[in-house]
C-alpha positions as CSV (number, residue, x, y, z in Angstrom):
1,M,0.0,0.0,0.0
2,D,1.2,3.5,-0.8
3,S,2.4,5.6,2.1
4,W,2.4,9.4,2.1
5,R,4.9,11.9,0.8
6,G,7.8,12.5,3.1
7,A,9.0,15.9,4.1
8,S,12.6,16.8,3.3
9,V,14.8,16.6,6.3
10,P,17.8,19.0,6.5
11,E,21.2,17.5,7.1
12,L,22.8,18.7,10.4
13,P,26.5,19.0,11.0
14,G,28.1,16.1,12.9
15,R,26.1,13.2,14.4
16,G,23.6,12.9,17.3
17,P,24.2,10.6,20.2
18,E,22.5,7.2,20.5
19,T,18.9,7.4,21.6
20,K,17.8,5.8,24.8
21,V,14.2,4.9,25.4
22,A,12.2,3.5,28.3
23,D,11.4,-0.2,27.6
24,A,8.5,-2.1,29.0
25,G,10.2,-2.4,32.4
26,G,10.7,1.4,32.6
27,G,14.5,1.5,32.5
28,L,16.4,3.5,29.8
29,V,18.0,1.3,27.2
30,T,19.7,2.1,23.9
31,A,17.0,1.9,21.2
32,A,19.3,0.5,18.5
33,A,22.9,-0.3,18.9
34,G,23.9,-1.4,15.3
35,P,24.3,0.6,12.1
36,A,20.7,-0.3,11.1
37,A,17.6,0.5,13.2
38,A,14.2,-1.1,12.7
39,L,10.9,0.0,14.1
40,Y,7.4,-1.5,13.9
41,A,4.5,0.7,14.9
42,C,1.0,-0.6,15.2
43,G,-1.1,1.5,12.8
44,I,-4.8,2.5,12.6
45,T,-8.0,0.6,12.1
46,P,-9.4,2.9,9.4
47,Y,-12.9,3.7,10.5
48,D,-12.5,7.1,12.2
49,A,-9.1,8.7,11.6
50,T,-7.1,10.8,12.7
51,H,-7.8,11.9,16.3
52,M,-5.2,13.5,18.5
53,G,-4.4,10.2,20.2
54,H,-3.3,8.9,16.9
55,A,-1.4,12.1,16.1
56,A,0.5,12.0,19.5
57,T,1.4,8.4,19.1
58,F,2.8,8.7,15.5
59,I,4.5,12.0,16.3
60,A,6.4,10.2,19.1
61,W,7.7,7.5,16.7
62,D,8.5,10.2,14.2
63,L,10.8,11.7,16.8
64,L,12.5,8.3,17.2
65,V,13.0,7.9,13.5
66,R,14.5,11.5,13.2
67,A,16.8,10.9,16.2
68,W,18.0,7.6,14.7
69,R,18.7,9.2,11.3
70,D,20.6,12.0,13.0
71,A,22.7,9.4,14.8
72,G,23.6,7.9,11.4
73,H,21.4,4.8,11.5
74,D,19.9,3.3,8.3
75,V,16.2,3.2,9.4
76,S,13.6,0.6,8.4
77,Y,10.1,1.4,9.6
78,A,7.1,-0.8,9.1
79,Q,3.5,0.2,10.0
80,N,0.4,-1.8,9.4
81,I,-3.2,-0.8,8.7
82,T,-5.8,-3.2,10.1
83,D,-8.1,-2.6,7.1
84,V,-10.5,-5.5,8.0
85,D,-11.7,-6.0,11.5
86,D,-14.9,-5.9,13.6
87,P,-14.9,-2.2,14.4
88,L,-14.5,-1.3,10.7
89,L,-17.3,-3.7,9.7
90,E,-19.5,-2.5,12.5
91,R,-19.1,1.2,11.5
92,A,-19.7,0.4,7.8
93,A,-22.9,-1.5,8.7
94,R,-24.1,1.2,11.0
95,D,-23.7,3.9,8.3
96,G,-24.9,1.7,5.4
97,E,-21.5,2.0,3.7
98,N,-19.3,-0.4,1.9
99,W,-16.5,-1.4,4.3
100,R,-13.8,-1.2,1.7
101,E,-14.8,2.3,0.6
102,L,-14.9,3.4,4.3
103,A,-11.4,2.0,4.9
104,D,-10.0,3.6,1.8
105,R,-11.4,7.0,2.6
106,E,-10.1,6.9,6.2
107,I,-6.7,5.7,5.1
108,A,-6.5,8.6,2.6
109,L,-7.5,11.0,5.4
110,F,-4.8,9.5,7.7
111,R,-2.2,10.0,5.0
112,R,-3.1,13.6,4.5
113,D,-3.0,14.3,8.2
114,M,0.4,12.6,8.7
115,E,1.8,14.6,5.7
116,A,0.4,17.9,7.2
117,L,2.0,17.1,10.5
118,R,5.3,16.3,8.8
119,V,5.4,12.8,10.2
120,L,8.0,10.9,8.1
121,P,6.4,8.0,6.2
122,P,7.2,4.4,7.1
123,T,9.4,2.4,4.7
124,Y,6.7,-0.3,4.6
125,Y,3.0,0.7,4.9
126,V,1.1,-2.6,4.8
127,G,-2.6,-3.3,4.9
128,A,-3.9,-6.5,6.5
129,V,-5.8,-7.4,3.3
130,E,-2.8,-7.2,1.1
131,A,-0.7,-9.1,3.7
132,L,-3.1,-12.1,3.8
133,P,-0.6,-14.5,2.2
134,V,2.0,-13.4,4.8
135,I,-0.4,-13.8,7.6
136,E,-1.5,-17.2,6.5
137,R,2.1,-18.4,6.3
138,L,2.7,-17.5,9.9
139,G,-0.6,-19.1,10.9
140,K,0.4,-22.3,9.1
141,L,3.7,-22.3,11.0
142,L,1.8,-22.0,14.3
143,D,-0.3,-24.9,13.2
144,D,2.8,-26.9,12.3
145,H,4.0,-26.4,15.8
146,G,0.7,-27.8,17.2
147,A,-0.2,-24.4,18.6
148,V,-3.5,-23.9,16.9
149,Y,-6.9,-25.5,17.6
150,E,-10.5,-25.1,16.4
151,V,-13.6,-23.8,18.2
152,D,-16.7,-23.9,16.0
153,G,-14.7,-23.3,12.8
154,D,-12.6,-20.5,14.3
155,M,-8.9,-21.1,14.9
156,Y,-7.2,-20.2,18.2
157,F,-3.6,-20.0,19.4
158,T,-2.9,-22.0,22.5
159,R,-0.8,-19.8,24.8
160,S,0.5,-22.9,26.6
161,A,2.7,-23.5,23.6
162,D,4.8,-20.4,24.6
163,P,6.5,-20.7,28.1
164,A,7.5,-17.0,27.8
165,F,3.9,-15.8,27.5
166,G,3.5,-12.8,29.8
167,A,7.1,-11.6,29.4
168,V,6.2,-8.4,27.5
169,S,3.6,-7.0,29.9
170,G,4.7,-8.7,33.1
171,L,1.1,-9.0,34.2
172,D,-0.4,-11.8,36.3
173,T,-3.1,-14.1,34.8
174,A,-6.0,-12.4,36.6
175,T,-5.1,-8.9,35.3
176,M,-4.5,-10.2,31.8
177,T,-7.9,-11.9,31.8
178,V,-9.6,-8.6,32.8
179,L,-7.7,-6.6,30.2
180,F,-8.3,-9.2,27.5
181,A,-12.1,-8.8,28.0
182,E,-11.9,-5.0,28.0
183,R,-9.7,-4.8,24.8
184,G,-11.4,-7.0,22.3
185,G,-10.7,-10.5,23.5
186,D,-13.1,-13.3,24.3
187,P,-11.9,-15.0,27.5
188,G,-15.4,-16.3,28.3
189,R,-16.0,-18.1,25.0
190,P,-17.0,-21.8,25.6
191,G,-14.7,-24.4,24.0
192,K,-11.5,-22.5,24.4
193,K,-8.6,-24.3,26.1
194,D,-7.6,-21.2,28.0
195,P,-9.4,-17.9,28.5
196,L,-6.4,-16.0,27.2
197,D,-6.0,-18.0,24.0
198,P,-6.3,-15.4,21.1
199,L,-8.0,-15.8,17.7
200,V,-5.8,-16.7,14.8
201,W,-8.4,-17.1,12.1
202,L,-12.1,-16.2,12.2
203,A,-14.3,-18.4,10.0
204,A,-16.5,-16.7,7.4
205,R,-19.6,-15.0,8.8
206,P,-22.7,-14.2,6.7
207,G,-22.5,-10.7,5.1
208,E,-18.8,-10.2,6.1
209,P,-15.7,-10.3,3.9
210,A,-13.8,-13.5,3.8
211,W,-10.8,-15.0,2.0
212,P,-9.7,-18.6,1.3
213,S,-7.0,-20.1,3.4
214,S,-5.6,-23.4,4.7
215,F,-7.9,-22.8,7.7
216,G,-11.0,-22.4,5.5
217,S,-12.7,-19.2,4.3
218,G,-12.5,-16.3,6.7
219,R,-10.2,-13.5,7.9
220,P,-7.2,-13.1,10.3
221,G,-7.1,-12.2,13.9
222,W,-5.4,-8.9,14.9
223,H,-2.4,-10.2,16.8
224,V,-1.3,-12.6,14.1
225,E,-1.6,-9.8,11.6
226,C,1.1,-7.7,13.3
227,A,3.3,-10.6,14.1
228,A,3.3,-11.6,10.5
229,I,3.8,-8.2,9.0
230,A,6.5,-7.1,11.4
231,T,8.7,-10.2,10.9
232,E,8.1,-10.3,7.1
233,Y,9.4,-6.8,6.6
234,L,11.8,-6.3,9.5
235,G,13.1,-9.8,10.2
236,V,12.6,-12.3,13.1
237,T,14.4,-9.8,15.4
238,F,14.1,-6.0,15.2
239,D,14.8,-3.1,17.5
240,V,11.6,-1.5,18.6
241,Q,7.9,-2.4,18.8
242,A,5.9,0.7,19.4
243,G,2.3,1.6,20.2
244,G,0.0,3.1,22.7
245,R,0.3,1.9,26.3
246,D,-3.1,0.1,25.9
247,L,-1.4,-2.2,23.3
248,A,1.1,-3.7,25.7
249,F,-1.5,-6.2,26.6
250,P,-3.0,-8.1,24.8
251,H,-1.7,-6.9,21.5
252,H,2.1,-6.7,21.9
253,E,2.1,-9.7,24.3
254,M,0.2,-11.9,21.9
255,S,2.0,-10.8,18.7
256,A,5.3,-11.6,20.3
257,S,4.1,-14.9,21.5
258,H,2.9,-15.9,18.0
259,A,6.4,-15.0,16.7
260,R,8.2,-16.9,19.4
261,V,6.3,-20.1,18.7
262,A,6.4,-19.8,14.9
263,L,9.9,-18.4,14.3
264,G,11.8,-19.2,17.5
265,A,14.3,-21.5,15.7
266,L,15.3,-18.7,13.3
267,A,16.5,-16.1,15.8
268,G,20.2,-15.4,16.1
269,P,22.3,-16.6,19.1
270,G,21.3,-14.6,22.2
271,E,18.7,-12.6,20.2
272,P,15.1,-12.4,21.2
273,V,12.3,-13.3,18.8
274,F,10.3,-10.3,17.7
275,A,11.3,-6.9,19.3
276,R,14.3,-6.2,21.4
277,R,12.4,-3.2,23.0
278,Y,8.8,-2.4,23.6
279,V,8.0,1.3,23.8
280,H,4.6,2.6,24.7
281,A,3.0,6.1,24.5
282,G,0.6,7.5,27.0
283,M,-3.0,8.4,26.5
284,V,-4.5,11.7,25.3
285,R,-7.6,12.7,27.2
286,L,-10.4,15.2,26.7
287,D,-12.0,16.6,29.9
288,G,-10.2,13.9,31.9
289,E,-11.4,11.0,29.8
290,K,-9.2,9.0,27.4
291,M,-9.8,10.1,23.9
292,S,-11.2,7.2,22.0
293,K,-13.8,6.2,19.4
294,S,-15.8,4.2,22.0
295,Q,-16.1,7.3,24.2
296,G,-17.1,9.5,21.3
297,N,-14.8,12.4,22.6
298,L,-12.5,12.7,19.7
299,V,-10.6,15.8,18.4
300,F,-9.7,15.3,14.8
301,V,-6.6,16.6,13.1
302,S,-8.5,17.1,9.8
303,R,-11.2,19.3,11.5
304,L,-8.5,21.5,13.1
305,L,-6.8,21.9,9.7
306,A,-10.1,22.7,8.1
307,Q,-10.6,25.4,10.7
308,G,-7.3,27.0,9.6
309,V,-5.2,25.8,12.5
310,D,-1.5,25.7,11.6
311,P,-0.4,22.0,11.5
312,M,2.9,23.1,13.1
313,A,0.9,24.5,16.1
314,I,-0.9,21.1,16.4
315,R,2.5,19.3,16.4
316,L,3.9,21.7,18.9
317,A,0.9,21.2,21.2
318,V,1.7,17.5,21.2
319,L,5.5,18.0,21.7
320,A,4.8,20.0,24.8
321,H,4.1,16.7,26.5
322,H,6.5,13.8,27.0
323,Y,5.3,10.9,24.8
324,R,5.0,8.5,27.8
325,E,2.7,10.7,29.9
326,D,-1.1,10.9,29.9
327,W,-2.3,14.4,29.1
328,D,-5.3,16.5,28.2
329,W,-6.0,18.2,24.9
330,T,-7.2,21.7,25.6
331,E,-7.9,24.8,23.6
332,A,-5.5,26.6,25.9
333,G,-2.8,24.2,25.1
334,L,-3.3,24.7,21.4
335,A,-3.3,28.5,21.8
336,A,0.0,28.3,23.8
337,A,1.5,26.2,21.0
338,Q,0.5,28.8,18.4
339,A,2.0,31.5,20.5
340,R,5.2,29.6,20.9
341,L,5.3,28.9,17.1
342,D,4.8,32.6,16.4
343,R,7.6,33.6,18.8
344,W,10.0,31.1,17.3
345,R,9.3,32.4,13.8
346,A,9.8,36.0,15.0
347,A,13.1,35.0,16.6
348,L,14.2,33.3,13.4
349,A,13.3,36.5,11.5
350,A,15.3,38.6,14.0
351,A,18.3,36.3,13.6
352,A,18.1,35.9,9.8
353,G,20.2,39.0,9.0
354,E,23.0,38.0,11.2
355,A,26.2,36.3,10.2
356,G,27.1,32.7,11.1
357,P,29.3,31.8,14.0
358,V,32.9,32.8,13.9
359,A,35.2,29.8,13.3
360,G,35.9,28.0,16.5
361,E,33.2,29.9,18.4
362,A,30.3,28.1,20.0
363,G,27.3,30.4,19.9
364,P,23.7,30.1,21.0
365,V,22.8,28.1,17.9
366,A,25.6,25.5,18.6
367,A,24.3,25.2,22.1
368,L,20.8,24.7,20.7
369,L,21.8,21.9,18.4
370,A,23.7,20.1,21.2
371,T,20.9,20.5,23.7
372,V,18.1,19.4,21.4
373,R,20.2,16.3,20.4
374,E,20.8,15.6,24.1
375,R,17.1,15.9,24.9
376,M,16.1,13.6,22.0
377,A,18.6,11.0,23.1
378,D,17.1,11.0,26.6
379,D,13.9,9.1,26.0
380,L,12.7,11.6,23.3
381,D,12.4,14.4,25.8
382,A,10.4,16.8,23.5
383,P,9.4,19.2,26.3
384,G,13.1,19.6,27.2
385,A,13.9,20.2,23.6
386,L,11.2,22.9,23.3
387,A,12.7,24.6,26.3
388,A,16.0,24.7,24.6
389,V,14.4,26.4,21.5
390,D,12.7,28.9,23.8
391,A,16.1,29.7,25.3
392,W,17.6,30.2,21.8
393,A,14.7,32.5,20.9
394,D,15.4,34.6,24.0
395,A,19.0,34.9,22.9
396,A,18.0,35.7,19.3
397,F,15.9,38.6,20.6
398,A,18.5,39.8,23.0
399,A,21.6,39.4,20.8
400,P,23.0,42.6,19.2
401,R,23.2,42.4,15.4
402,S,26.9,41.7,15.2
403,P,28.9,39.1,13.3
404,G,29.1,35.7,14.9
405,S,26.0,36.1,17.2
406,M,23.6,33.7,15.5
407,D,23.2,31.3,12.7
408,A,19.5,31.4,11.7
409,R,19.8,28.7,9.1
410,L,21.2,26.1,11.5
411,A,18.6,27.0,14.1
412,R,15.9,26.5,11.6
413,D,17.3,23.2,10.4
414,T,17.8,21.9,13.9
415,V,14.1,22.5,14.7
416,D,13.1,21.0,11.4
417,A,15.3,17.9,11.4
418,L,14.9,16.9,15.0
419,L,11.5,18.1,16.0
420,G,9.7,18.2,12.7
421,I,8.7,21.8,13.0
422,R,8.9,24.0,9.9
423,L,9.5,27.6,10.9
């Protein structure tokens, strides 16, 4: 599937430091140690895109991609689109719309929103429907390992086939069972061997789309979808699996479990199967409630853009919060972001007529580049990076117009390349 057009990223002098992120256990770890870096981010189910929760999550992973590139990594980034699933079909049925037309429209809207927000596109942008052969192959491998069984025509993965099940989330069985029920699972279904066993293949239902497979006509489960797409495009082991915190369980847990059972023999010595790191973003709220489709309290990027809001102000409003924290979207926060953007642009204009730094002299802009790089390397500390740009703007307004006081171009490129903000 086609991605969106990528914004040009300025080249900065030198190289940034290695980025550390908080993994599932909360400790800071190097996100990618080798010359290549690989990221898998769980994408949208395209029935109501793009709300601010989506925007915040994908802007976070965009920061990681930018920091990796600045550090010299060759980045491979895969993102899926769950373009056939119950929520999509339910929305289409509710509105009397063809499910494929609904999905295609929302995917196109998501692309436009990501492009406006200057989120760099993934290397591989893969829909579930186009990946059906890949998903079926992984499902067949699970079956070959004796890890799949049937319940009334539907195929389930038996978690007992994976002794490491639970390693990603670190949750106990009781907590996992509650979350599984809350987040789309079916722990109470009669006939299952274990309440936590996830669906691998849903047998065809009347009036729903279905495709042929070795399991019969039907469509894939969600967790096997991401396990198959991630390992097909990034390999059995890759650096970072990223998504919202609510995906840690069951989605990331179960995707990793599928991969361990199906592909465990293919991992390199001492390497984990699936992701080396699991990185999770916080939730965006509105009036204290998590912003979600089920709550009906969504703020859409496209509507803000249609109202004339500068997309860079939207991005700055997101960057004012650390990606791992929960926070509230407010009109006051958006207004503050627009004011900050206006001030940065005025500072750039004030500095634009000044000469670059004198050879050997470290001026405010050199400090800006170093500090923004340092903040990005420290678990993508966007608020700290914004504070550094604020300090540079203070210096730009205060500096006399004399040679060597400021390099406006490098300041502009730093903010663009590392934070994705076009001034």
